[in-house]
KOLMIZA-407085 format. One record per residue (C-alpha): x, y, z; residue in three letters. Coordinates in steps of 0.2 Angstrom, whole numbers, padded with zeros to 4 digits, always signed. Example, Ala and Ser with C-alpha at 12.3 -4.5 7.8 and 13.67 -1.06 7.14 Angstrom:
2
+0062-0022+0039ALA +0068-0005+0036SER 
***
This chain:
398
+0004-0227-0049MET +0004-0214-0035SER +0018-0201-0035PRO +0020-0206-0017ARG +0028-0223-0022SER +0036-0218-0039ILE +0055-0215-0037GLU +0061-0198-0044ALA +0077-0202-0055ARG +0085-0186-0050ILE +0103-0181-0051GLU +0110-0182-0033PRO +0122-0168-0035SER +0108-0157-0041ALA +0098-0160-0025LEU +0114-0155-0014LEU +0116-0140-0025TRP +0098-0134-0023ALA +0099-0136-0004ARG +0115-0127-0002LEU +0109-0113-0014ALA +0094-0111-0003ALA +0104-0109+0013GLY +0096-0124+0022TYR +0106-0137+0032ASP +0100-0155+0032ILE +0092-0154+0050ASN +0081-0140+0044GLU +0075-0149+0029VAL +0072-0165+0038SER +0060-0156+0050LYS +0051-0148+0035LYS +0049-0163+0025ILE +0047-0176+0040GLY +0060-0188+0036VAL +0077-0193+0045ASP +0092-0183+0041GLU +0101-0199+0036SER +0088-0202+0022LEU +0092-0184+0015ILE +0110-0188+0015GLU +0107-0204+0006HIS +0097-0194-0008TRP +0111-0182-0010GLU +0124-0196-0011SER +0114-0206-0023GLY +0112-0221-0012GLU +0093-0219-0012LYS +0081-0209-0022ARG +0066-0198-0016PRO +0049-0202-0022THR +0041-0189-0034LEU +0030-0183-0020ALA +0045-0179-0009LYS +0055-0172-0024ALA +0040-0160-0026ARG +0040-0155-0008ARG +0059-0152-0009LEU +0057-0141-0024ALA +0044-0131-0014ASP +0056-0129+0000ILE +0070-0124-0011TYR +0060-0113-0022LYS +0065-0122-0038ARG +0056-0131-0052PRO +0057-0150-0050VAL +0066-0150-0067ALA +0081-0142-0058ALA +0084-0159-0049PHE +0087-0168-0066TYR +0102-0156-0071LEU +0118-0166-0073GLN +0128-0149-0072GLN +0122-0136-0060GLN +0124-0117-0061PRO +0137-0110-0050GLU +0130-0102-0034ILE +0132-0083-0036PRO +0142-0074-0024VAL +0131-0065-0011SER +0133-0047-0006PRO +0145-0047+0009THR +0139-0045+0027ASP +0153-0034+0034PHE +0149-0038+0052ARG +0155-0056+0050THR +0164-0057+0033LEU +0161-0076+0030PRO +0176-0084+0021ALA +0168-0090+0006ASP +0151-0092-0003THR +0146-0108+0005GLU +0149-0101+0022GLN +0139-0085+0018GLN +0125-0096+0012LEU +0125-0106+0028ARG +0126-0089+0038TYR +0112-0081+0029TYR +0094-0086+0032SER +0084-0095+0018PRO +0073-0080+0018GLN +0087-0068+0014LEU +0095-0079+0001ILE +0078-0081-0008LEU +0076-0062-0007SER +0093-0059-0015ILE +0089-0072-0028ARG +0073-0063-0032LYS +0083-0046-0034SER +0095-0055-0046ARG +0080-0061-0057LYS +0073-0043-0056LEU +0089-0036-0063LEU +0090-0049-0076SER +0072-0046-0081ASP +0075-0027-0081ALA +0090-0028-0093LYS +0079-0039-0105ARG +0065-0026-0104LEU +0077-0012-0107LEU +0083-0021-0123ASP +0065-0021-0129LEU +0064-0002-0125SER +0075+0008-0138PRO +0068+0025-0132ASP +0074+0022-0114TYR +0089+0032-0108SER +0097+0036-0091ARG +0100+0054-0086SER +0116+0049-0076GLY +0126+0035-0068THR +0132+0032-0051ILE +0149+0040-0047PRO +0163+0030-0040THR +0170+0032-0022ALA +0185+0026-0013SER +0187+0021+0005ILE +0202+0032+0006GLU +0191+0048+0003GLU +0185+0060+0015ASN +0167+0055+0018PRO +0161+0073+0016ILE +0169+0075-0001GLU +0162+0059-0007ALA +0145+0063-0001ALA +0145+0080-0009ASP +0150+0072-0026ARG +0137+0059-0025LEU +0123+0071-0020ARG +0128+0083-0034ASP +0125+0069-0046SER +0107+0067-0040LEU +0103+0086-0043ASN +0091+0088-0028VAL +0092+0105-0020PRO +0090+0105-0001ILE +0075+0117-0003GLU +0066+0103-0013THR +0071+0090+0000GLN +0065+0100+0015SER +0048+0103+0006ARG +0044+0084+0006TRP +0030+0082+0019LYS +0037+0066+0028ASP +0049+0052+0027SER +0037+0041+0017ARG +0036+0054+0003GLU +0055+0056+0005ALA +0057+0038+0001PHE +0047+0038-0014ASP +0056+0054-0021ARG +0073+0048-0018TRP +0069+0031-0026ALA +0062+0040-0041GLY +0079+0050-0042VAL +0090+0035-0041LEU +0080+0026-0055GLN +0087+0039-0067ASN +0104+0032-0063GLN +0098+0014-0066GLY +0096+0010-0048VAL +0080-0001-0043LEU +0074+0003-0026VAL +0064-0012-0020THR +0059-0021-0004GLN +0063-0038+0003MET +0050-0049+0012ARG +0050-0061+0027GLY +0068-0056+0032VAL +0071-0052+0051PRO +0075-0034+0054LEU +0090-0039+0064ASP +0097-0050+0050GLU +0096-0036+0037ALA +0089-0019+0035ARG +0095-0017+0017ALA +0107-0025+0004TYR +0113-0020-0013SER +0118-0030-0029ILE +0124-0025-0046VAL +0121-0032-0064ASP +0129-0019-0075ASP +0123-0007-0080PRO +0109-0008-0067LEU +0109-0010-0048ALA +0096-0014-0035ALA +0094-0009-0017ILE +0082-0019-0007ALA +0076-0012+0010VAL +0067-0021+0024ASN +0048-0015+0025PRO +0049-0019+0044LYS +0059-0004+0046ASP +0053+0014+0049SER +0052+0025+0034TRP +0066+0037+0039ASN +0077+0022+0042ALA +0073+0016+0025ARG +0078+0032+0018VAL +0095+0031+0027PHE +0097+0013+0020SER +0095+0019+0002ILE +0110+0030+0003PHE +0120+0018+0014HIS +0118+0005+0000GLU +0121+0018-0013TYR +0137+0022-0005SER +0141+0003-0006HIS +0138+0003-0024ILE +0149+0018-0027ALA +0163+0009-0018LEU +0160-0007-0028GLY +0158-0016-0011GLN +0141-0023-0011LEU +0134-0028+0006GLY +0120-0035+0017VAL +0119-0021+0031CYS +0110-0018+0047ASP +0117+0000+0048LEU +0123-0001+0066TYR +0140+0007+0065GLU +0154-0001+0076ALA +0158+0015+0086LEU +0172+0006+0095GLU +0184-0007+0088ALA +0174-0018+0076GLY +0176-0034+0065PRO +0185-0034+0049ALA +0175-0024+0037GLY +0168-0011+0049SER +0178+0002+0041GLN +0167+0000+0026ILE +0151+0001+0036GLU +0157+0017+0045VAL +0162+0025+0028PHE +0145+0021+0021CYS +0135+0027+0036ASN +0144+0043+0036ARG +0142+0046+0017VAL +0124+0042+0019SER +0122+0055+0033GLY +0132+0068+0023PHE +0121+0065+0008ILE +0105+0068+0017LEU +0112+0081+0029MET +0126+0091+0019PRO +0138+0099+0031VAL +0137+0116+0024GLN +0118+0116+0025ASP +0116+0109+0043ILE +0129+0121+0050LEU +0119+0135+0042SER +0102+0131+0050THR +0095+0141+0064PRO +0095+0126+0075GLU +0113+0123+0074VAL +0117+0141+0076ARG +0107+0141+0092ALA +0117+0126+0098ILE +0133+0135+0095GLU +0128+0151+0104ARG +0121+0141+0119ALA +0134+0128+0120GLY +0121+0115+0122MET +0106+0107+0113TRP +0089+0101+0117ASP +0077+0088+0109ASP +0066+0101+0100ARG +0081+0107+0090GLN +0085+0089+0085VAL +0067+0085+0081ILE +0066+0101+0069ARG +0082+0095+0060LEU +0075+0078+0058ALA +0060+0084+0050ARG +0070+0096+0039ARG +0080+0081+0031TYR +0067+0067+0034ASN +0079+0057+0044VAL +0078+0049+0062SER +0082+0058+0078PHE +0097+0047+0081GLU +0104+0051+0063ALA +0104+0070+0067VAL +0112+0067+0084LEU +0126+0057+0075ARG +0128+0071+0062GLN +0130+0084+0076LEU +0143+0073+0084GLN +0153+0071+0068LEU +0154+0090+0066VAL +0159+0092+0084ASP +0143+0100+0091LEU +0139+0086+0102ILE +0152+0076+0112SER +0154+0058+0109TYR +0149+0054+0127GLN +0133+0064+0125SER +0129+0055+0109TYR +0132+0038+0116MET +0121+0042+0132GLN +0107+0048+0121LYS +0108+0034+0109ARG +0107+0022+0124ALA +0092+0031+0130GLU +0083+0030+0113LEU +0087+0012+0111GLN +0080+0008+0129GLU +0064+0018+0125THR +0061+0009+0108PHE +0064-0008+0117ARG +0050-0003+0129GLY +0037+0002+0116ILE +0026-0012+0111LYS +0023-0012+0092LYS +0005-0013+0086LYS +0002-0028+0076LYS -0001-0024+0058ALA -0019-0026+0052THR -0021-0030+0034GLY -0005-0024+0027GLY -0004-0015+0010PRO -0015-0019-0004SER -0009-0031-0018PRO -0006-0017-0029ALA +0004-0006-0017VAL +0014-0021-0012LYS +0018-0025-0030THR +0024-0007-0033VAL +0034-0007-0017LEU +0042-0024-0019ASP +0047-0022-0037ASN +0050-0004-0036GLY +0043+0010-0047LEU +0057+0009-0060PHE +0054-0010-0064PHE +0035-0009-0063THR +0035+0006-0075SER +0046-0003-0086LEU +0035-0018-0087VAL +0019-0007-0090LEU +0028+0002-0104ASP +0033-0013-0113ASN +0015-0020-0111LEU +0008-0004-0118SER +0019-0005-0133ASP +0014-0023-0136ASN +0032-0030-0133ARG +0026-0042-0119ILE +0010-0051-0115THR -0002-0050-0101LEU +0004-0067-0095ALA +0022-0061-0095GLU +0016-0045-0085VAL +0009-0057-0071SER +0024-0067-0070ASP +0036-0052-0070LEU +0027-0043-0057LEU +0021-0058-0047GLY +0003-0052-0046VAL -0014-0057-0053ARG -0020-0048-0068LEU -0035-0042-0058LYS -0024-0030-0049HIS -0017-0022-0065LEU -0028-0007-0066ASP -0025-0002-0048ARG -0006-0004-0051ILE -0007+0007-0067GLU -0016+0020-0057ASP -0003+0020-0043LEU +0012+0021-0055VAL +0003+0035-0065SER +0001+0045-0049LYS +0019+0042-0043LYS +0026+0048-0060ARG +0016+0064-0059GLN +0023+0069-0042THR 
***
């Protein structure tokens, strides 16, 4: 008998759970699967049953094994990191607010942390060189940033020698892994929905950045999320600070933005630069000075402007005017369509992060896991493994 005619004796509550956990409403699912909304409602209430073929299609949409639809007791839906722009009231509202792509990415990050903890249990020689310090929203952001930066042990002289923001991203990610922070990438999430998010599964944490963003924005995102982890207020963030009166939660976003800026551009250092001294003497600034500072710290032009405004070297009005000009310029620039994209090996290392990829390869080398497990953990075909090992080896040597 064809799967198209066999009824799947699924648990209706499991079907409802899977849809809600994936962030879909009935209308979206009906369009994807090609049936009326009322039929899906009947499946979820138990009045009717889907065929095996439809159950498999639903499993593909929800990114769950078909076996999950037979669970009589479903797992609790984990609380998502908070979007401080909107602060949905509860988990179900958050799931409806977030796109299925973002929800799937957060699920993958949780699995990554869980897998990393298991691999660490298999690695008796592994030890962290530090932990993430805690911070409080009541603190002065400058003081919090100084303490967080001190824990990373990266001199400004070292940071300023990095050739560009691409290298800075790799270097900072490598530093954070010593504190048990996995720096990864999300896929398929619109940039205006999330530029980054953070989650924790003690003793590890994960920061996921959006690869659609520029490298210098990704560097800023790392420390914005690092600040969230230090606060214990994990978030889904777009980094656009509410400069005027904002929604509930904007205070946390403002704090994390400022701490991120002060980590990357410490006040004492930026005030001692020739560019800032020249601005102080002249009582004005020009774009060339800001560009040189952006290159020194491997951050964006706007991030430097905001920093100069926070230390009272640029007026709020000047900053807002230049910010508006920059946004208008970027809107007018037509982005080139990506051609080809990264190789499977590069994508694997970026998506999983150097920390996790190295952990997998180390356990393989010591015969603690199999090649089949490596393929499953990294989500890549084994034919790319040699190239992945080469990339990880080069990154470890730098």
